[in-house]
N, C-alpha and C positions, 0 to 999 in steps of 0.2 A: 462135899465140894466148902471152897473157903468163904468167908463171910464179904470180902472183896469182891471176889465173881456173883455171889448173889445181889450184892448192891448194885454192881455194874448192870446185874440183867432186873432188876429193880425201877433202876431210872431208866432203863432204855422202855419200860411202859411208861413212862410219862410222856416221851418223846412218842411213841404212838398216838397215846389221848391227844395229844395235843395238832399232831397230823389230821386223827379223825374231829377233834374239833373245828379246825380249820376249813375242813372239807365241808363239813355239815352246816356250819354257817354260812360259805359261800353258796347253797345248796337253798335254804332257809331264806337268805335276803335277797337271794336274785331276782325273784320276781315284783317284790314293792321296789326296791331300788331300780330294777328297770321300767318298770311303769311312772316311777315318779319322774324319771330324768327323760324320758319321753313327751309327758304331760308340762314341764317345764319348760323343754326347746317348743312347744307349740306356743305355750304361754307368751313365751318372750317374741317367741315371732311375730305372735300380734297384736301386742302392745307394740312392740316399735312400727309395725306397720300402721296402725292406728293412732298412734301420738306423733306422727311425725308432725311438725312445726307444732306441737304444743307437749308440755310437760305429763298430759296424762290422753287415755283415748278419750274421745268425744262423747262416747255412750258409754260412761263408768259402770252405771248399773248393769245393765247389759254385759257390759266384762267381766266382773264379778262373779255374776251368774253362771256364764260358760266357764270361768277359771274353777271355781264350786264345783260344778260339774265333771269337770277333767279330775280335781282330785278325788271324789267322787269314787272315780271309773277306775282311780289307779289304786285305791284301797280295797276295792271291791271284791270278797275272798281272801285276801289275801293275809290275813289274820289268822284264820283256818285254816289257808294250806301251810303257813308256817309251821301251827302249832301240831299238821302232821308231820311233817320235815323232823321237828324236834322230837316226837315220840318215834320216829323212825330210827333218827342218830341216836336217842337214849337204851334202842335195843341194841343198834348195834352197839354201844360202848359196852353192855352187861357183857354180851357175848364175845367178846372179844378180852375182854379183862376177867370173864370166868375161865377162858381155853388157858390164859395166860399166867392166870394165877392158880391153876394145877399146876401147870408145867413146873413153876418155881414152888409150891409145897412140894412134888414128889423130888425134886432136886434137892432141896433141905432134907427131908425127910428117909430119901432113900425108896419110898412106898408109891404104888399107883396112885390116885388121887380120883375117885370118881367124877364123873361129869355133871353138873347140876345143869338144871332147865333153865335160860337166860330169865332173868326179873327186873325189870329196870328199876323198881322201885316206887313206893308211893313220894320221894322227895323229886325225882325226876319228873313222875306226870305231873306234880304241881305246877313244877317250873314249866311246863311246855303248857299247861289250863292256863297260868298268867299270859301265856301270848298274847294271844285275842284280846285281851283288856287291855294291854299296855298299846296295843297297836290300836285298837279304837281311842284310847284317850290322846294319842299323840295326834289321831286324823281329826277331832273335833277341837285339838288347839291350832291345828292348824287353820282350818273352815273359819273359824273366830277371828282370825287375823286378816281376813276378807273384807275389810268394810270401807266403803266408800269414802269416809271420813279420814280412814290409814293410809289410805293410797295418794288419795289427793293430797297427803302432806310430807308424804316418802317418798311417792312416784315409783319407778322401776325397784329400786332398791327393798321398797314394801314389800311388791310382789314376789321378789326372790326369799327376803325373810318367811315368808308363808312356806315356800318349797323346802329353805333351810330346819322350819319346824317341823314339816312335815317328816321328814328324813331322819329323826331321830325315832321314827319307829323303826326302823332298821337296825338302830345300835341296838333299841331293846329289845328287838327279835335275837340279835347277834348274841347278847346278855342272856338271854332265857334258852336260846339250845346248849351255851358252853356251862349253863347251872345243870342241863336238864342230863349233857354227858358225861361231866364229872361225878354228879351225884348218881349214875345209875352205876358206873365204873365202881366206885365204893361200896354202892350196895350188893353187888354182884361178889366184890373180896367179902364182905361182912357173911351171905350166903354160905361160900366157902370154906370160912373160916370154922364155920359154926358144926361144922362137917366132920373136923378134925381131931373132934376130942377136947375133954376140957382142958383148961389151962392153956390153950392155943390163944394168941393177943393180936387184935390189929396194931399193925406199927406203920407209922408214918413214913412216905418217903416225898420228899420236896422235888420238886424238877430244877431241873440246873437253869439259873440265874432267877432262882424263887426270889418272892418279896423279904423283906426283912421278918415281917410276920407271921410265912410260910416257913420260913427258915428254922424259927423257935419251936418247931413241931417237928423236924425230922430227928430222929428216933426214939420219939414219946409213945408207948403202947396203952392201949386198951382192952379192955374183955370187950367181946361182939355186944352190945347193948349197952356201952358205956360211952362217957363223952371226954373229950378233949375240953381240958381249960379256957378258958376265955380269957382275953388281953396278953396273950406270950405277943414278943416281938423281940429280936436282937439290938433294934432302935426303940428307946423308951420313948423317943420324941413321936413315934409311931405306932402306936397302941391302939388300933382304930377297931379293933373286932373285939368286940367286949363279952361277948355271950359264948358260951360253951357250942364246942359242935361234935355230933357224931362220928365227922371225919370229913376228908376235904368234899367237894369245894368249898373252902374258907372263904370264897371271894369269887366273881364274877371272873372266868378267865384263868383260874388256880386249876391248874395241871398235876398237881400232886395226888398222891394215892397210896394205897393200903395195901399191905401186906400180910398174909398171917406170918405169924412168928412164935416158936417157944425156943425158952432157953435151954430145953430139955432136947431138943432136934442136934443133929451129930452137923454143927458146921462149927469148921474149923478158923483158926485166928481168932482175934476181936469180937468182943460181941458183935453182932449185928448194929444195935441201936447205938453202941458207938461207934461205929465205923460209918453210918448215916451223920451223926451228931457232928463228927469231923467232916466230912465232905460239905455239910451243907455251911458250917462256917469259914472253911480253908478259902473261897475267894468272895468272900463278904467285904464291902468294904462301907462305912456310914458314909450316905449323901450329903 
């Protein structure tokens, strides 16, 4: 099989990873997002009803206690639910990556690649573990905005600001799930690569439309257990990721991936790293 075809198949893996990430984020964020939408609608309705003819409800302290209870109930158990969803997504990502990588390695080597047991790995688990802490942090910050002095000064806008702050938890769930999915996929590829023999490398494949930083990693390769250098970017103004990394994700919502590769494998055409580098640079334009 030639290198261009291998590059096509590898970039299809990044697209599958993107779709999995999007579905997983929707599943993980929906319970909290829906609960907050309902809570905000109820709070605004009561505010408008009780503030008729005045800027703020007449029994403001009672109203604040009620809204705090609404938000507390909206957040109840959602961090744990989101963590569990992230763990499920990571396992699915590891399973998918292991299957696809085995097929790709078989195509490059011409030999059967034995399957491995899916393992999401420690980085994916750490990303899932951080989700409840992040959710609790945003919960606390939203509650802290609900004060009599604050709402008396800002009115309904202040009430909506508290819910806006609460919704930051939804974004942090999404980031945690995205990192868990990407890290699990990279871990699965690394496990398979270790089984393919000495000299087999981990090769970075960028998703289509990748950022300037990720494009700079396209075609780079390391031994399993090594690290890619930090600070790379096609745009010298955006060298924002200074730390070395063992593989994708380089940042939240990075859908780049790794594939196993050896220069000794019978792949025709240009060297595969050169093909991936060319593709990553072909459609990039400085912002």
